[in-house]
C-alpha positions in Angstrom: -3.2 -2.6 13.5 -6.8 -3.3 14.7 -8.9 -1.7 11.9 -8.8 -2.4 8.2 -10.8 -0.4 5.6 -11.0 -0.8 1.9 -10.5 2.4 -0.1 -13.0 3.4 -2.7 -11.9 2.3 -6.2 -12.2 5.9 -7.4 -9.1 6.8 -5.3 -5.7 6.4 -6.9 -2.7 4.8 -5.1 -0.8 8.1 -5.4 -3.6 10.1 -3.7 -3.8 7.5 -1.0 -0.1 7.6 -0.4 -0.1 11.3 0.1 -2.9 11.1 2.7 -2.0 8.1 4.9 -0.6 9.3 8.3 2.7 8.0 9.6 1.0 5.7 12.2 -1.0 3.8 9.5 -0.1 1.5 6.7 -1.6 0.8 3.3 -1.4 -1.8 0.7 -3.5 -4.1 -1.5 -5.6 -7.2 -0.6 -5.4 -10.5 -2.4 -7.5 -9.1 -5.3 -5.4 -5.9 -5.7 -7.8 -3.6 -4.0 -6.3 -0.7 -1.9 -6.7 -1.1 1.9 -5.6 1.0 4.9 -4.6 -0.4 8.2 -5.3 1.8 11.3 -4.0 1.3 14.8 -7.4 2.0 16.3 -10.9 3.3 15.4 -10.1 6.8 16.6 -7.4 7.1 14.1 -9.7 5.8 11.3 -12.4 8.3 12.2 -9.9 11.1 12.3 -8.6 10.1 8.9 -12.2 10.0 7.5 -12.9 13.5 8.9 -9.8 15.0 7.4 -9.9 13.1 4.0 -13.5 13.3 2.9 -12.3 12.9 -0.7 -11.1 9.3 0.2 -14.2 7.2 0.9 -13.5 4.1 3.0 -15.6 0.9 3.2 -16.0 -1.8 5.7 -16.0 -4.4 3.0 -14.5 -4.5 -0.5 -16.4 -3.1 -3.5 -18.3 -5.7 -5.4 -16.7 -7.1 -8.5 -19.6 -6.9 -10.9 
């Protein structure tokens, strides 16, 4: 994988699991935040276009 994005905290793991394409992977970072691993930026952009209800971030959400 070449692209990692953090999933918005409002998204549940179950919702993410249903949306992640076969050529991607997902999991949690060392703080337990959901992440998606994409093989390339095209796949990430396609995912964002098709899953507007799953916001992605370049960095993790702050822990205020």
